[in-house]
Every structure is written in C-alpha cells, then in structure tokens.
A tleap script that builds the chain and sets N, CA, C and O, in Angstrom:
source leaprc.protein.ff14SB
mol = sequence {
  NMET ASN LEU ARG ASN THR VAL THR PHE LEU
  ALA VAL PHE ALA PHE ALA LYS ASP ALA GLY
  ASP SER LEU TYR ARG LEU SER GLY SER GLY
  MET THR ALA LEU ARG ARG ASN ALA GLY SER
  VAL THR ALA ILE GLU ARG SER LYS ALA GLU
  ARG LYS LEU ARG ARG GLU PHE PHE ASP PRO
  LEU LYS ARG ALA GLY VAL ASP ASP PHE ARG
  PHE LEU ALA LEU LEU SER VAL ALA LYS LYS
  PHE VAL VAL LEU GLY LEU LEU ARG THR GLU
  GLU GLU VAL GLN ASP TYR LEU ILE THR VAL
  SER LYS VAL ARG LEU CARG
}
set mol.1.N position { 10.675 -68.914 22.905 }
set mol.1.CA position { 11.632 -68.445 23.880 }
set mol.1.C position { 12.978 -68.200 23.183 }
set mol.1.O position { 13.406 -69.003 22.355 }
set mol.2.N position { 13.610 -67.136 23.508 }
set mol.2.CA position { 14.902 -66.767 22.963 }
set mol.2.C position { 16.014 -67.462 23.759 }
set mol.2.O position { 16.084 -67.324 24.980 }
set mol.3.N position { 16.866 -68.195 23.077 }
set mol.3.CA position { 17.948 -68.935 23.730 }
set mol.3.C position { 18.844 -68.013 24.542 }
set mol.3.O position { 19.321 -68.397 25.610 }
set mol.4.N position { 19.072 -66.833 24.061 }
set mol.4.CA position { 19.976 -65.906 24.752 }
set mol.4.C position { 19.481 -65.497 26.130 }
set mol.4.O position { 20.267 -65.024 26.951 }
set mol.5.N position { 18.227 -65.667 26.390 }
set mol.5.CA position { 17.680 -65.265 27.685 }
set mol.5.C position { 17.590 -66.423 28.672 }
set mol.5.O position { 17.081 -66.246 29.779 }
set mol.6.N position { 18.069 -67.596 28.296 }
set mol.6.CA position { 17.995 -68.734 29.209 }
set mol.6.C position { 19.159 -68.711 30.192 }
set mol.6.O position { 20.228 -68.177 29.899 }
set mol.7.N position { 18.934 -69.293 31.349 }
set mol.7.CA position { 19.964 -69.356 32.374 }
set mol.7.C position { 21.163 -70.167 31.877 }
set mol.7.O position { 22.309 -69.806 32.145 }
set mol.8.N position { 20.907 -71.247 31.165 }
set mol.8.CA position { 21.990 -72.091 30.651 }
set mol.8.C position { 22.884 -71.306 29.702 }
set mol.8.O position { 24.109 -71.359 29.814 }
set mol.9.N position { 22.286 -70.586 28.777 }
set mol.9.CA position { 23.074 -69.797 27.832 }
set mol.9.C position { 23.902 -68.755 28.562 }
set mol.9.O position { 25.082 -68.572 28.264 }
set mol.10.N position { 23.284 -68.070 29.520 }
set mol.10.CA position { 23.999 -67.030 30.257 }
set mol.10.C position { 25.171 -67.625 31.056 }
set mol.10.O position { 26.229 -67.004 31.161 }
set mol.11.N position { 24.981 -68.822 31.615 }
set mol.11.CA position { 26.070 -69.470 32.361 }
set mol.11.C position { 27.213 -69.850 31.424 }
set mol.11.O position { 28.379 -69.611 31.741 }
set mol.12.N position { 26.888 -70.439 30.273 }
set mol.12.CA position { 27.922 -70.813 29.299 }
set mol.12.C position { 28.622 -69.567 28.767 }
set mol.12.O position { 29.843 -69.567 28.605 }
set mol.13.N position { 27.876 -68.525 28.497 }
set mol.13.CA position { 28.450 -67.275 28.003 }
set mol.13.C position { 29.416 -66.689 29.031 }
set mol.13.O position { 30.504 -66.243 28.666 }
set mol.14.N position { 29.034 -66.685 30.311 }
set mol.14.CA position { 29.903 -66.153 31.361 }
set mol.14.C position { 31.179 -66.975 31.474 }
set mol.14.O position { 32.268 -66.423 31.633 }
set mol.15.N position { 31.042 -68.314 31.391 }
set mol.15.CA position { 32.230 -69.179 31.451 }
set mol.15.C position { 33.161 -68.891 30.277 }
set mol.15.O position { 34.367 -68.724 30.460 }
set mol.16.N position { 32.597 -68.834 29.069 }
set mol.16.CA position { 33.416 -68.601 27.873 }
set mol.16.C position { 34.102 -67.247 27.940 }
set mol.16.O position { 35.249 -67.101 27.515 }
set mol.17.N position { 33.405 -66.269 28.468 }
set mol.17.CA position { 33.989 -64.931 28.577 }
set mol.17.C position { 35.167 -64.941 29.544 }
set mol.17.O position { 36.206 -64.341 29.268 }
set mol.18.N position { 35.005 -65.624 30.680 }
set mol.18.CA position { 36.077 -65.694 31.680 }
set mol.18.C position { 37.229 -66.588 31.235 }
set mol.18.O position { 38.393 -66.277 31.490 }
set mol.19.N position { 36.908 -67.694 30.572 }
set mol.19.CA position { 37.922 -68.682 30.224 }
set mol.19.C position { 38.425 -68.542 28.786 }
set mol.19.O position { 39.312 -69.286 28.369 }
set mol.20.N position { 37.881 -67.617 28.042 }
set mol.20.CA position { 38.210 -67.481 26.622 }
set mol.20.C position { 39.686 -67.360 26.337 }
set mol.20.O position { 40.194 -68.018 25.430 }
set mol.21.N position { 40.392 -66.527 27.095 }
set mol.21.CA position { 41.828 -66.351 26.868 }
set mol.21.C position { 42.587 -67.651 27.120 }
set mol.21.O position { 43.495 -68.009 26.369 }
set mol.22.N position { 42.205 -68.347 28.179 }
set mol.22.CA position { 42.885 -69.611 28.492 }
set mol.22.C position { 42.625 -70.652 27.415 }
set mol.22.O position { 43.536 -71.374 27.009 }
set mol.23.N position { 41.389 -70.729 26.957 }
set mol.23.CA position { 41.053 -71.697 25.915 }
set mol.23.C position { 41.777 -71.363 24.609 }
set mol.23.O position { 42.231 -72.257 23.896 }
set mol.24.N position { 41.879 -70.068 24.307 }
set mol.24.CA position { 42.605 -69.647 23.097 }
set mol.24.C position { 44.073 -70.043 23.203 }
set mol.24.O position { 44.654 -70.532 22.234 }
set mol.25.N position { 44.679 -69.836 24.377 }
set mol.25.CA position { 46.088 -70.215 24.565 }
set mol.25.C position { 46.262 -71.720 24.449 }
set mol.25.O position { 47.236 -72.189 23.860 }
set mol.26.N position { 45.316 -72.490 25.011 }
set mol.26.CA position { 45.407 -73.951 24.906 }
set mol.26.C position { 45.260 -74.437 23.477 }
set mol.26.O position { 45.725 -75.525 23.138 }
set mol.27.N position { 44.617 -73.639 22.639 }
set mol.27.CA position { 44.488 -74.029 21.230 }
set mol.27.C position { 45.766 -73.734 20.454 }
set mol.27.O position { 45.831 -73.940 19.242 }
set mol.28.N position { 46.783 -73.248 21.168 }
set mol.28.CA position { 48.028 -72.881 20.499 }
set mol.28.C position { 47.851 -71.561 19.785 }
set mol.28.O position { 48.396 -71.349 18.702 }
set mol.29.N position { 47.087 -70.675 20.397 }
set mol.29.CA position { 46.754 -69.360 19.830 }
set mol.29.C position { 46.092 -69.512 18.463 }
set mol.29.O position { 46.391 -68.781 17.519 }
set mol.30.N position { 45.195 -70.472 18.387 }
set mol.30.CA position { 44.441 -70.705 17.158 }
set mol.30.C position { 45.067 -71.732 16.224 }
set mol.30.O position { 44.501 -72.039 15.174 }
set mol.31.N position { 46.227 -72.267 16.593 }
set mol.31.CA position { 46.948 -73.205 15.738 }
set mol.31.C position { 46.092 -74.417 15.376 }
set mol.31.O position { 46.089 -74.854 14.225 }
set mol.32.N position { 45.369 -74.958 16.348 }
set mol.32.CA position { 44.576 -76.163 16.077 }
set mol.32.C position { 43.387 -75.858 15.182 }
set mol.32.O position { 42.946 -76.723 14.425 }
set mol.33.N position { 42.865 -74.646 15.256 }
set mol.33.CA position { 41.755 -74.270 14.376 }
set mol.33.C position { 42.224 -74.182 12.925 }
set mol.33.O position { 41.485 -74.542 12.008 }
set mol.34.N position { 43.433 -73.711 12.721 }
set mol.34.CA position { 43.983 -73.627 11.371 }
set mol.34.C position { 44.209 -75.007 10.778 }
set mol.34.O position { 43.972 -75.224 9.590 }
set mol.35.N position { 44.663 -75.931 11.594 }
set mol.35.CA position { 44.948 -77.289 11.133 }
set mol.35.C position { 43.664 -78.039 10.788 }
set mol.35.O position { 43.676 -78.956 9.967 }
set mol.36.N position { 42.583 -77.655 11.403 }
set mol.36.CA position { 41.310 -78.341 11.201 }
set mol.36.C position { 40.896 -78.352 9.739 }
set mol.36.O position { 40.316 -79.328 9.263 }
set mol.37.N position { 41.185 -77.294 9.040 }
set mol.37.CA position { 40.789 -77.174 7.640 }
set mol.37.C position { 41.938 -77.426 6.677 }
set mol.37.O position { 41.864 -77.046 5.508 }
set mol.38.N position { 42.994 -78.061 7.154 }
set mol.38.CA position { 44.185 -78.248 6.323 }
set mol.38.C position { 44.065 -79.418 5.352 }
set mol.38.O position { 45.054 -79.815 4.737 }
set mol.39.N position { 42.900 -79.956 5.213 }
set mol.39.CA position { 42.708 -81.079 4.296 }
set mol.39.C position { 42.180 -82.289 5.032 }
set mol.39.O position { 42.422 -82.465 6.226 }
set mol.40.N position { 41.470 -83.103 4.318 }
set mol.40.CA position { 40.878 -84.260 4.974 }
set mol.40.C position { 41.877 -85.407 5.050 }
set mol.40.O position { 42.660 -85.641 4.129 }
set mol.41.N position { 41.827 -86.097 6.149 }
set mol.41.CA position { 42.668 -87.254 6.382 }
set mol.41.C position { 41.742 -88.375 6.826 }
set mol.41.O position { 40.855 -88.164 7.652 }
set mol.42.N position { 41.947 -89.558 6.281 }
set mol.42.CA position { 41.092 -90.675 6.647 }
set mol.42.C position { 41.395 -91.122 8.073 }
set mol.42.O position { 42.458 -90.828 8.621 }
set mol.43.N position { 40.443 -91.833 8.660 }
set mol.43.CA position { 40.616 -92.335 10.020 }
set mol.43.C position { 41.814 -93.282 10.103 }
set mol.43.O position { 42.523 -93.296 11.109 }
set mol.44.N position { 42.041 -94.066 9.061 }
set mol.44.CA position { 43.165 -95.012 9.053 }
set mol.44.C position { 44.495 -94.252 9.055 }
set mol.44.O position { 45.407 -94.602 9.804 }
set mol.45.N position { 44.607 -93.215 8.221 }
set mol.45.CA position { 45.836 -92.417 8.186 }
set mol.45.C position { 46.057 -91.723 9.524 }
set mol.45.O position { 47.183 -91.664 10.018 }
set mol.46.N position { 44.976 -91.192 10.116 }
set mol.46.CA position { 45.075 -90.501 11.398 }
set mol.46.C position { 45.524 -91.480 12.484 }
set mol.46.O position { 46.338 -91.132 13.340 }
set mol.47.N position { 44.991 -92.706 12.446 }
set mol.47.CA position { 45.356 -93.729 13.426 }
set mol.47.C position { 46.831 -94.112 13.295 }
set mol.47.O position { 47.521 -94.276 14.301 }
set mol.48.N position { 47.312 -94.254 12.069 }
set mol.48.CA position { 48.728 -94.570 11.844 }
set mol.48.C position { 49.622 -93.454 12.383 }
set mol.48.O position { 50.626 -93.715 13.045 }
set mol.49.N position { 49.248 -92.220 12.094 }
set mol.49.CA position { 50.038 -91.077 12.552 }
set mol.49.C position { 50.035 -91.011 14.077 }
set mol.49.O position { 51.054 -90.709 14.697 }
set mol.50.N position { 48.885 -91.296 14.670 }
set mol.50.CA position { 48.776 -91.270 16.127 }
set mol.50.C position { 49.677 -92.332 16.766 }
set mol.50.O position { 50.398 -92.041 17.720 }
set mol.51.N position { 49.636 -93.549 16.246 }
set mol.51.CA position { 50.473 -94.622 16.786 }
set mol.51.C position { 51.961 -94.284 16.660 }
set mol.51.O position { 52.742 -94.509 17.584 }
set mol.52.N position { 52.333 -93.743 15.506 }
set mol.52.CA position { 53.734 -93.380 15.284 }
set mol.52.C position { 54.164 -92.283 16.264 }
set mol.52.O position { 55.239 -92.371 16.857 }
set mol.53.N position { 53.339 -91.264 16.434 }
set mol.53.CA position { 53.675 -90.183 17.361 }
set mol.53.C position { 53.730 -90.687 18.799 }
set mol.53.O position { 54.586 -90.268 19.578 }
set mol.54.N position { 52.828 -91.572 19.140 }
set mol.54.CA position { 52.846 -92.117 20.500 }
set mol.54.C position { 54.151 -92.875 20.739 }
set mol.54.O position { 54.805 -92.695 21.766 }
set mol.55.N position { 54.516 -93.716 19.789 }
set mol.55.CA position { 55.698 -94.561 19.912 }
set mol.55.C position { 57.000 -93.740 19.884 }
set mol.55.O position { 57.912 -93.984 20.673 }
set mol.56.N position { 57.071 -92.773 18.970 }
set mol.56.CA position { 58.332 -92.058 18.739 }
set mol.56.C position { 58.456 -90.729 19.479 }
set mol.56.O position { 59.556 -90.189 19.595 }
set mol.57.N position { 57.342 -90.198 19.981 }
set mol.57.CA position { 57.408 -88.876 20.594 }
set mol.57.C position { 56.857 -88.858 22.017 }
set mol.57.O position { 57.575 -88.524 22.960 }
set mol.58.N position { 55.579 -89.218 22.172 }
set mol.58.CA position { 54.940 -89.108 23.480 }
set mol.58.C position { 55.507 -90.085 24.507 }
set mol.58.O position { 55.859 -89.678 25.615 }
set mol.59.N position { 55.600 -91.365 24.154 }
set mol.59.CA position { 56.077 -92.375 25.101 }
set mol.59.C position { 57.507 -92.113 25.575 }
set mol.59.O position { 57.767 -92.213 26.774 }
set mol.60.N position { 58.446 -91.781 24.679 }
set mol.60.CA position { 59.809 -91.487 25.163 }
set mol.60.C position { 59.857 -90.303 26.140 }
set mol.60.O position { 60.629 -90.315 27.098 }
set mol.61.N position { 59.029 -89.285 25.891 }
set mol.61.CA position { 59.014 -88.144 26.813 }
set mol.61.C position { 58.497 -88.558 28.182 }
set mol.61.O position { 59.026 -88.123 29.205 }
set mol.62.N position { 57.476 -89.388 28.207 }
set mol.62.CA position { 56.952 -89.854 29.495 }
set mol.62.C position { 57.960 -90.743 30.211 }
set mol.62.O position { 58.112 -90.649 31.429 }
set mol.63.N position { 58.651 -91.607 29.468 }
set mol.63.CA position { 59.643 -92.499 30.068 }
set mol.63.C position { 60.866 -91.732 30.572 }
set mol.63.O position { 61.588 -92.219 31.443 }
set mol.64.N position { 61.098 -90.552 30.036 }
set mol.64.CA position { 62.255 -89.762 30.444 }
set mol.64.C position { 62.122 -89.288 31.891 }
set mol.64.O position { 63.056 -88.724 32.459 }
set mol.65.N position { 60.963 -89.524 32.470 }
set mol.65.CA position { 60.780 -89.191 33.879 }
set mol.65.C position { 60.521 -87.726 34.141 }
set mol.65.O position { 60.906 -87.196 35.183 }
set mol.66.N position { 59.875 -87.075 33.205 }
set mol.66.CA position { 59.536 -85.671 33.402 }
set mol.66.C position { 58.564 -85.570 34.579 }
set mol.66.O position { 57.514 -86.212 34.579 }
set mol.67.N position { 58.916 -84.767 35.575 }
set mol.67.CA position { 58.086 -84.640 36.777 }
set mol.67.C position { 57.208 -83.390 36.768 }
set mol.67.O position { 56.415 -83.188 37.688 }
set mol.68.N position { 57.334 -82.579 35.775 }
set mol.68.CA position { 56.574 -81.330 35.719 }
set mol.68.C position { 55.133 -81.621 35.305 }
set mol.68.O position { 54.868 -81.947 34.148 }
set mol.69.N position { 54.214 -81.503 36.247 }
set mol.69.CA position { 52.816 -81.828 35.963 }
set mol.69.C position { 52.221 -80.902 34.912 }
set mol.69.O position { 51.323 -81.310 34.175 }
set mol.70.N position { 52.701 -79.665 34.825 }
set mol.70.CA position { 52.180 -78.749 33.798 }
set mol.70.C position { 52.580 -79.219 32.405 }
set mol.70.O position { 51.778 -79.178 31.471 }
set mol.71.N position { 53.829 -79.667 32.275 }
set mol.71.CA position { 54.278 -80.173 30.982 }
set mol.71.C position { 53.509 -81.437 30.608 }
set mol.71.O position { 53.098 -81.598 29.459 }
set mol.72.N position { 53.316 -82.328 31.572 }
set mol.72.CA position { 52.572 -83.559 31.302 }
set mol.72.C position { 51.125 -83.253 30.923 }
set mol.72.O position { 50.540 -83.949 30.093 }
set mol.73.N position { 50.549 -82.218 31.526 }
set mol.73.CA position { 49.182 -81.820 31.168 }
set mol.73.C position { 49.139 -81.294 29.736 }
set mol.73.O position { 48.238 -81.648 28.974 }
set mol.74.N position { 50.106 -80.451 29.362 }
set mol.74.CA position { 50.161 -79.940 27.988 }
set mol.74.C position { 50.417 -81.077 27.002 }
set mol.74.O position { 49.863 -81.085 25.903 }
set mol.75.N position { 51.241 -82.020 27.389 }
set mol.75.CA position { 51.507 -83.178 26.544 }
set mol.75.C position { 50.223 -83.974 26.324 }
set mol.75.O position { 49.963 -84.468 25.227 }
set mol.76.N position { 49.437 -84.087 27.369 }
set mol.76.CA position { 48.160 -84.794 27.266 }
set mol.76.C position { 47.197 -84.071 26.325 }
set mol.76.O position { 46.496 -84.710 25.541 }
set mol.77.N position { 47.165 -82.752 26.401 }
set mol.77.CA position { 46.319 -81.962 25.500 }
set mol.77.C position { 46.794 -82.137 24.063 }
set mol.77.O position { 45.982 -82.323 23.157 }
set mol.78.N position { 48.111 -82.077 23.853 }
set mol.78.CA position { 48.660 -82.265 22.500 }
set mol.78.C position { 48.304 -83.641 21.958 }
set mol.78.O position { 47.968 -83.788 20.783 }
set mol.79.N position { 48.381 -84.648 22.823 }
set mol.79.CA position { 48.045 -86.014 22.412 }
set mol.79.C position { 46.577 -86.095 21.982 }
set mol.79.O position { 46.252 -86.765 21.001 }
set mol.80.N position { 45.706 -85.422 22.706 }
set mol.80.CA position { 44.287 -85.409 22.343 }
set mol.80.C position { 44.084 -84.721 20.994 }
set mol.80.O position { 43.263 -85.165 20.192 }
set mol.81.N position { 44.820 -83.648 20.740 }
set mol.81.CA position { 44.721 -82.969 19.439 }
set mol.81.C position { 45.205 -83.887 18.315 }
set mol.81.O position { 44.696 -83.818 17.197 }
set mol.82.N position { 46.181 -84.743 18.605 }
set mol.82.CA position { 46.633 -85.728 17.611 }
set mol.82.C position { 45.509 -86.718 17.337 }
set mol.82.O position { 45.223 -87.032 16.182 }
set mol.83.N position { 44.871 -87.210 18.393 }
set mol.83.CA position { 43.767 -88.166 18.241 }
set mol.83.C position { 42.647 -87.553 17.402 }
set mol.83.O position { 42.033 -88.239 16.584 }
set mol.84.N position { 42.386 -86.279 17.602 }
set mol.84.CA position { 41.337 -85.588 16.845 }
set mol.84.C position { 41.763 -85.219 15.426 }
set mol.84.O position { 40.942 -84.782 14.619 }
set mol.85.N position { 43.044 -85.397 15.127 }
set mol.85.CA position { 43.543 -85.087 13.792 }
set mol.85.C position { 43.900 -83.624 13.597 }
set mol.85.O position { 44.112 -83.182 12.467 }
set mol.86.N position { 43.969 -82.863 14.693 }
set mol.86.CA position { 44.288 -81.443 14.584 }
set mol.86.C position { 45.789 -81.185 14.550 }
set mol.86.O position { 46.233 -80.155 14.043 }
set mol.87.N position { 46.562 -82.108 15.082 }
set mol.87.CA position { 48.019 -82.096 14.968 }
set mol.87.C position { 48.397 -83.431 14.360 }
set mol.87.O position { 47.958 -84.478 14.837 }
set mol.88.N position { 49.212 -83.405 13.308 }
set mol.88.CA position { 49.438 -84.641 12.551 }
set mol.88.C position { 50.874 -85.121 12.506 }
set mol.88.O position { 51.126 -86.292 12.223 }
set mol.89.N position { 51.812 -84.243 12.778 }
set mol.89.CA position { 53.216 -84.628 12.672 }
set mol.89.C position { 53.951 -84.244 13.955 }
set mol.89.O position { 53.459 -83.459 14.765 }
set mol.90.N position { 55.137 -84.818 14.114 }
set mol.90.CA position { 55.952 -84.470 15.275 }
set mol.90.C position { 56.283 -82.981 15.271 }
set mol.90.O position { 56.295 -82.340 16.321 }
set mol.91.N position { 56.548 -82.440 14.102 }
set mol.91.CA position { 56.856 -81.006 14.004 }
set mol.91.C position { 55.664 -80.158 14.462 }
set mol.91.O position { 55.842 -79.170 15.174 }
set mol.92.N position { 54.457 -80.541 14.056 }
set mol.92.CA position { 53.264 -79.798 14.489 }
set mol.92.C position { 53.079 -79.880 16.002 }
set mol.92.O position { 52.721 -78.889 16.638 }
set mol.93.N position { 53.323 -81.059 16.582 }
set mol.93.CA position { 53.195 -81.214 18.029 }
set mol.93.C position { 54.242 -80.365 18.739 }
set mol.93.O position { 53.939 -79.695 19.726 }
set mol.94.N position { 55.475 -80.393 18.235 }
set mol.94.CA position { 56.530 -79.581 18.839 }
set mol.94.C position { 56.190 -78.093 18.740 }
set mol.94.O position { 56.343 -77.358 19.715 }
set mol.95.N position { 55.731 -77.647 17.574 }
set mol.95.CA position { 55.340 -76.246 17.400 }
set mol.95.C position { 54.234 -75.872 18.379 }
set mol.95.O position { 54.262 -74.799 18.982 }
set mol.96.N position { 53.256 -76.772 18.532 }
set mol.96.CA position { 52.150 -76.520 19.464 }
set mol.96.C position { 52.681 -76.368 20.885 }
set mol.96.O position { 52.347 -75.407 21.577 }
set mol.97.N position { 53.514 -77.324 21.322 }
set mol.97.CA position { 54.035 -77.278 22.689 }
set mol.97.C position { 54.875 -76.029 22.932 }
set mol.97.O position { 54.790 -75.419 23.998 }
set mol.98.N position { 55.673 -75.651 21.960 }
set mol.98.CA position { 56.493 -74.439 22.101 }
set mol.98.C position { 55.609 -73.207 22.163 }
set mol.98.O position { 55.832 -72.328 22.995 }
set mol.99.N position { 54.601 -73.128 21.288 }
set mol.99.CA position { 53.705 -71.975 21.266 }
set mol.99.C position { 52.956 -71.840 22.583 }
set mol.99.O position { 52.883 -70.745 23.141 }
set mol.100.N position { 52.404 -72.931 23.085 }
set mol.100.CA position { 51.654 -72.887 24.324 }
set mol.100.C position { 52.583 -72.575 25.505 }
set mol.100.O position { 52.200 -71.842 26.416 }
set mol.101.N position { 53.789 -73.123 25.490 }
set mol.101.CA position { 54.732 -72.870 26.566 }
set mol.101.C position { 55.172 -71.422 26.593 }
set mol.101.O position { 55.307 -70.840 27.669 }
set mol.102.N position { 55.397 -70.829 25.437 }
set mol.102.CA position { 55.804 -69.416 25.385 }
set mol.102.C position { 54.730 -68.525 25.975 }
set mol.102.O position { 55.035 -67.603 26.732 }
set mol.103.N position { 53.493 -68.783 25.644 }
set mol.103.CA position { 52.388 -67.983 26.178 }
set mol.103.C position { 52.303 -68.183 27.687 }
set mol.103.O position { 52.081 -67.230 28.434 }
set mol.104.N position { 52.478 -69.407 28.124 }
set mol.104.CA position { 52.392 -69.729 29.559 }
set mol.104.C position { 53.475 -69.028 30.361 }
set mol.104.O position { 53.245 -68.648 31.509 }
set mol.105.N position { 54.660 -68.849 29.771 }
set mol.105.CA position { 55.780 -68.261 30.486 }
set mol.105.C position { 55.709 -66.753 30.587 }
set mol.105.O position { 56.462 -66.155 31.356 }
set mol.106.N position { 54.842 -66.134 29.848 }
set mol.106.CA position { 54.748 -64.663 29.880 }
set mol.106.C position { 54.163 -64.169 31.172 }
set mol.106.O position { 54.016 -62.962 31.361 }
savepdb mol mol.pdb
quit
C-alpha cells in the first residue's frame, strides 16, 4: 500500500498545507531550523542556559504583569524552543520574539 493514498496521510497533508504559513511564522521564519544545526550542545549546557534564561529573562517578563495573552503565548513557544536547544541565548530569544511579532503585525 502506498502511504500517500492513505486517509491519515491525506489528512496530515491537508493540515500542513493549510497551517504551513502559520507554522513557518512560529518558527521565526525558519530561524529555529537554522539554529538546529548550529553545533552540538550537551544536555547539561542546554539545562544551564535554560535555567539562566528562565531566571533572567522569562520570569521577569511574567512578573511584570504582561496581560497580553498573545505575547504570553509567544513567550511560551520561545521557552519551549529554549528547552529544545533551538534558542540558546537571550539575544536569540529576543530576535525570535521580534521576528515573530513583526510577521504577526503585518
């Protein structure tokens, strides 16, 4: 049986086709894909970077009382990319948030 002719494949293909632009924008217009191959980082280094970013960047923004649910959602996505090792520094997170926000505002 050819996978392309299955109902599951056709459903996933239709979803990806409809949501592709949104998923691309959420990736920071490909920014996270570029970071993926930027060199290997050990789990310990990634964990240290994540804790530092949480303490110095993410937590202060949340405590600032930001009420914009869209911003908090993007912040959550950025935090997940940090956990995955796709964003590693505060500058990368800021660049990601700015890139995604610019696309969103168009």
